[in-house]
N, C-alpha and C positions, 0 to 999 in steps of 0.2 A: 904310859898314858896314851900314846899314839896307837898302840896296839888295841887298847880297849875301845877306841873310837873307830876303828876300821870297819869297812863294810863286811868283812868276812867273819865278824864276830857272831856267835850264835845268838838267836832270839826266840822267844816263845810266841810271837804274834802270828795269827793265822793269815795266810796269804789268800787274797780274793782276786778274781779277775774283774775287769771293768764291768762286764755284763752282770756278774754275780753281785758286785757292790751296788750297781744301779738298780737291779731287781730287788735287793734287800731294802734299799732306801724306799723304793716305790711301795713295797708291802708295808713297811713301817708307817709311812705317811698315810696311806689309805686306811690302815687299821686305826691309827690315832685320830684321823680327821675324816671318818667315813660319813658323817652327817654334821654339817656346820651351817650357820647363818652368818652372812657377811654383809655389812652395811658399807656402801661406798658410792662413788660417782662413776658413771659409765664414761669411758674415754676410748677414743679410737674406733668407735662403732661406724661401720660403713654399710650395714645391711647384711643380709644373708649372703654367703659365698655361693658360687655356682653349684657346689655340691649340696647346698641346703643348710650347711652348718654356719653358725655365727661366731666370729672371733672378735674379741675386744678385751678391755682391761677394766678392773675396778681399782679406784685409787681414793686416797684421802689426802690430807695435807702433808703426810710424811712418807707413805709407802704406796706400792703399786703391785697388783697381782694380776696375772693373765687369767682370762676366763674364756670358756667355750660353752656353747649351747648346741647340743647335737640336733640333727634334723628332726628326729622323732619328737623331742621335747619342745622344739621351737614352735611347731604348729599347734601345741596344746597350751601355750602361754596365754594367760588372761590379759597381761599387760606386755606390750612389745617394748623392747629396749630402744632408747633414743639417746643420742649424744648429749652429755651433760646432765642426764637424769640421775637423781639420787635414789637408789633402790636398796632393797634388802633381798639378797640372793640366797637361796637355799640349795645346797648341793654337797659335793664331796671333793676333797683335795686329792690330786693325783700328780704324778711326775711324768715327764717325757724323757725316757732314758737316752734318746738320740741326741739331745742337746743339754742334758743336765738342768732342765727347767721344770718348775712345778706350776700347776694351774688349778683353778677351781672349775669343776664341771657342774654347771648350773642346771637344776631341774625345774625350779620355779623362781619367779621374780615378781616383786610387787613394789610399788612406790613407797618411799620411806615416810609414811604419815599423810594425813589429809592436806596439810600445807603443801607437800610436794605434789599431790594430785592437782591442787588448784594452780600451782605454778606451772605444771605441765599443760593444763588446759589453757592457761593464758598464753603460754608460748605457742601452742598449736593454733590458738585463735589468731594470734598475730601473723603467723606464717600463712595460714589459709586466707586470712583477710587481705594480705598483701597480694595474693594471687587473684583477688577479685571475686572470690566465691560468695562473699556476703554482700556484694553490691546491690543496691536497690534496683538498678537498671536490669538486673537478671530476673527480678521477680515477675511471676505471671499472675494474671487475674484469674480468680476462680470462676468457673461457669455458674450461671445463675440457676439453672435447673438441670443438673446432670442426670443422665439415664442410668449410668453404672458407676458405683463407688468401689474402689479397691482399698482394703484395709490390711495393713501389715501389723500384726500383733500376735500374741499367744492365743490359741483357740480355746484354752481351758480357763482363762482368767475372767474376772468380772468386767474387764474393759470391753471386750467384744460384745458382752450382753448389754452393757450400758449404751454402746454405740448403736446396736441394732434396735434396741427399744426406743431410743430417741429418734432415729430415722423413721421408724414405722409410725411414731406418733405425729411427726411433722409432715413428712411427705414420703410415702413408701416407694422405694426404688430398689433396683437389683444391686445386691452387695456381693462382692467377690473377696474372700478372705484368703490371704497367703500366710499360713502358719509359720511362725519363727520363734526362736528363743529370744526372750527379752532380758536375760540376765545370765551372767557366767561366761565361760569360755566359748568362743565361736559365735557369740551374739551379734557382733558387728558384721561379720561376714554374711550371716544369714539375712540380716536386715538389708544390707547392700544388694545381695543377690535378689531379694524380693523386689526391691525398687527397680533394679535393672530388668528383672523378668516381666514386670508389668509394662514397662516401656517397650520391651521387645515384642509384645503381642501385636498382631495385625488386626485392623478393623475388619469386622465381618468373619473372624475366625471362629473356631468351635467354642472358645471362651471369649465372652464379650470384653473388649478393651475398655478399661475404666476411663471416665472423664475427669476424675479427681482421685488423689490418693490420700489416705490418712495413715500416718505412722504413729501408733499409740502404745502407751505403757502406763501403768499405775505409778503411784509415788514410791519413793524409796530413798536410800542413802546415796551418797556420791559414788560409792563403790558399786551399788546395785545398778545405777544408771550409767556406768562407765562405758558400756558397749555403744551407746549413742554418741559418745565423744570420739570414737575411732575415726581416723582420717578417711578410711574407705567409705564409711557411712556418709560423711559430710560431702565427699566428692560425688557419690551416687545421688544424693538429694539435690545437689547443685546442678548436676547434668540431666536431671529428669525432665523430659519433654511434657509429661503430664503434671498439671498443677498439684503441688504437694502441701498438705497440712501437717504440721508437727504438733503432736499432743503427748509429750513424754513427761511424766511426773505431774506434780501439782503446780499451781500457779507460781509458787516461789522457786520451783526447780527449773534451772536453765542448763541445757546441753548444747553442744556445738551444732547439732542438727537443727535446733531452733533458729540459728542464724542463717543456715543455708536453705531452709524451707521457704516456700513462697508466702505462707501464712503460719503464725504460731498460735495455737489454741491453748488456753490456760489448763484445760482438762480434756480428756477424751470425749466427755459429753458436750463440751463447748465446740469441739471439732465437728461433731455430728450436726450441731446447730448451724455452724458456718457452712457446711457442705450443702445442705438442702434448705429451701424456704419452708414456710408454714403453708400447707395446702389450704387450710380454711381461710387464712388471710388472703391468699391469692384468689380464691373463689369469691370472697366478698368484694375484693378490689375489682375483679372482672365484672361482677354484677353491677357494681357502682358505675364503672366505665360504660357498661352496656346501657344503663339507664340514661347516663349523660349523653351517650351517642344518639339514643333514640330521641331524646328531647332536642338535641342540637339539629338532628335531621329534620324533625318536624318544623322547628323554627326556620331552618334554612329553606325548606319547601314553601312555607308560607311567604317568606320574603321573596323568593324567586317568583311565586305566583303573583304577588303584588307588582313586581317589576314588569312581568310580562303583560299584565293588564294595563299598566301605565304606558308601556311601549305601544300596545295595541291602540290605545286612545290617541297616541301621538302620530300614528301612521296616517298619511294622507289617503284620500279615497282613490278609487280606480280612475275616475275621470281626471283628477288632479295629476295622477302619475302619468296618464297618457296625453295630457294637454300639450306638453312641450314636444314630445315626439311627433304628435299629430301636426303641430304648427310647422315643425321642420319638414315634415313630409309635404305639406301643402306648398311651402316655399320652394321646395325642390321641384315639385310638379309644375309650379308656375314658371320656374326658370328653365325647364327642360325645353319648351318650344323655342324660347329665345336662344338658348344654347345651340339647338339644331340649326336655326337660321344663320347664326354667326358662323357656325362650322361650315354650312353650305356656302356662304359668301367667301369664306377663307379658301375653301377648296376651289371655288370658281376662279378666284383671283390667281391661285397657284396654277390652275390649268391654263388660264389665259396667258400668264407669264411664260409658261413652257411653250404655248402655241405660237407666241411671237418669234421664238427661235426656230420654229419649224416652217421654213419657206420653201417654195418650189425650187428656187435655185439650189438650196442645200440638198433637197432630194435629188435634183438633177445631177449635181456633182457626185453625190454618193452612189447613185445608180451608174453613173459613168465609171466611177472607180471600180464598182463591183463588176461591170461589164468588161472593163480592161483586165481586171484580175482573173475573171473567168476565162477570157480568151487566152491570156498568158498560160494559165494552168492547163487549158485544153490543148494548146500547142505543145506545152511541155510534156503532157501525158502522151500525146501522139509520138513525140520524139523518143520518149522513154520506152513506149511500147514497141516502136520500130527497132530500137537498139536491143531490147530484150529478145524480140523475134529473130533479129540478125544473129545475136549471140547464141540463142538456142539452136538456130539453123546451122551456124558454124560448128557448134558442139556436136550436133547430130551428124554433120558431115564427117567430123573427126571420128565419131563413133562408127559411122559406116565404113570409113577407111580402115579403122582398126579391126572391125569385125568381119571384114571381107575374107579374112583367112580363117574365120571360125567355121567349124564343120557345119554341115547343113542342118543338124538337129537343133541348132540355135536360131535358124532362120525364122521359124514361127514365132519365137519369143521376141525377136527383133521387130517383126511385123506388128505384133501386138503393141509393143512399146511405141512404134511409129504412129499406129492408129490412135493410141492414147494421147500422144503428143499433139497430133492433129486436132483431136477433140478438145484438148485443153486450149490450144491456140484459138480455135473457133469460139470457145466459151470466153476466152479473154477478150477477143475482138468484139464479141457480142456485149460483154459487160461494159467495155469502154464506150461502145456506141450508145448503149442505154444510158450511161452516166452523162455523156455529152448531150443526148437528146433531152434528158431531164433538166440539165443545166440550161439549155437553150429555151426550154418551155418556161422555166422559172424566170429567166431573163426577159422573155417576151411578156410574161404576166406582169412583171414589175414595170416594164416599159409602158404597157397599156395603162397600168395604174398611174404612172407618171403623166401620161398624156391626158388621162381623165381628170387629174388634179391640176393640170397646167392652166395658167390664167389665159392662155391663147384661145382656149375653147370659149371662154367668156367673150374675148374680142371678136370671135367669129359670129357671135350672136348680135353684134352691132355696137358693142361697147368699144371705148378707146382709152388709152393710158397716156396721160400728159407727163412729159419728162422735162426737166430744166436743162441748162447747158451742161450740167455735171452728170447728166443721164440718171438723175434720181427722180422717182415718181413724185408728182405734185398732187396733194390731196385737197388744197384750199385755193380758191381764186385770189384771196387776199394776200397770199404769199408771193404773187407775181407782180412785177412792175411793168409799166408801159415801156414798150420798146425792148422787152427782154426776149431773147431767142428761146424757143421751146421746140419740142419734138412731139408729134402726135403719132402714137402707134396704134394702127388698126390691125385687123386680123390678117390682111394681105400685105402689110408693109408699113413704113413710117413716113411721115410728112413733117418737114421743118416749117416753122411759122414764127412770127414776131407779134408780141402782144401790143395792144393799143391801136388807136386810129391813125391813119396816115403813115403807117409803117411801109417799108419798102416792099418790093415784090417778093413773091415766094422764091425760095431756094430749092433746088432739086433735092428730094428726100433721099436719105441713105438707104431706104428700102427699095429704091428703083421705081417710085411712082411717077406718072406722066405729068407734064405741066398743066394739063387740063384738070387733073384731079387735085393738084396743089391749089389752083385758082378756086376751084369749087370749095375746097376745105377752108380757104381764106375768107371767102364770102360767107360761108356758114358761120365762121367764128364771129365776123362782123355783125351779122344778123342776130346772132345769139347775144352779143354785147348790147345791141340796140334794144332788143326785146327785154333783156334782164340785166339792167345795169348793176354794177358792183355796189352792194349795200354794206352798211356797217355790220350787219349780222352775217358771219361766214356760213357757207353752206355746210350741211351735215357731213361728218367724216364718212368716207367710203367704207362700206362694210367689208368683212373678210371675204376673200374669194372662195373660201371653202364652205 
């Protein structure tokens, strides 16, 4: 029994290598399942690989099968795979010998029924809505009167003819059509490229940049309108800088581009009506506004004319306007003379106040100071000049002693320098002499002026100055008392006297007058008192000596 079960027992089974067995299984599977349709839920989908192929799995509640879509087929798919999407995949089953796995190679894919499509639309709507692509704050206002309208639709359908006909009836403007497929594979990519292309146009370019866009298509089933539910189309519509009108299908048809567009139109014809106003209505409105403006202008002009007339009647006459300025001018002219008189009196008082401070004694002291200062400066200049001459002479003597050993060819130059020095010395002496002479002449002139202004010249003409015991001038007789000692100054000297009758004999004057002259002066005073006794009215004040 053991021998029968040993490995060395002969057998009639064919021996295969691993590669041969794997290849045989691969051919068998591909032959038996060369074209199959599988219904299941997409699982593990992460988008296309860097190579362009898509790898995921199809599963149901009990089993799972790997799936792959090659790069060439992936770009042709009408419906792109999404995670959790229930689909019907058409393709063939193959094996991968390297890992003993089998997979389905998908050629086409489609949602599993209309309910699945609606569920996919709702899921995509929630996703894009969460990103804010459908927010009302992103919506733009349509221009009231666009100059250029861009239309994204099929160039051969009835939609473009309806749009052009409606625009030409309402308000003819320039229309730019971007032809695209509106159904089938690649529809979404072409519509998104058209929207992005219109936005990429530059103003003033060879093709006019539209002011508003219309994305239009006629009615159809959910599958026919599926291209306008693509995510790429929705994102392009939301990112459009040009206001966009969505007119896809009939009024009851809704696609995701309707939520992302700035305005949704129920039909393509309705989109044309939203894009442009009615020209006839605008012309009628403009005519109505022009008539109202003309009437308002006329009424306003009449009102302004009445206001001007009323204001003209309220304006005063020219005499009334000039009465107040004329009165002010007369008052100013009348007060000008009084103002000049008061100004003259004020100036005279100021001059007299200054003149009281200007006395002969002040001038004498000032002239004496100037004379002493001039004499000091003259003596100082003489001493300075003498020192300078002595210093230059000593310097010249040193130069003579130094240059005595100089050759004879320098003798002429030394003589010229000595002559120049002598000339400068003479000029300096002459300049100093001239300065001293001018200073003496100025001092003499000032002294003559002082003598001419001195009150002693008045005394030499026969007048006298009465001074009290404090040597102050007496200007009124009433200010003297009987028996008061006074001094009378004449042009040639002074005489002392006593006021009143019966006073003592005269005292020798300080000016060196003789006793005879003093007696004569005393008798003159007595006679003057007898002839003109002191009255209650004081004599007039002595005038200025100047």
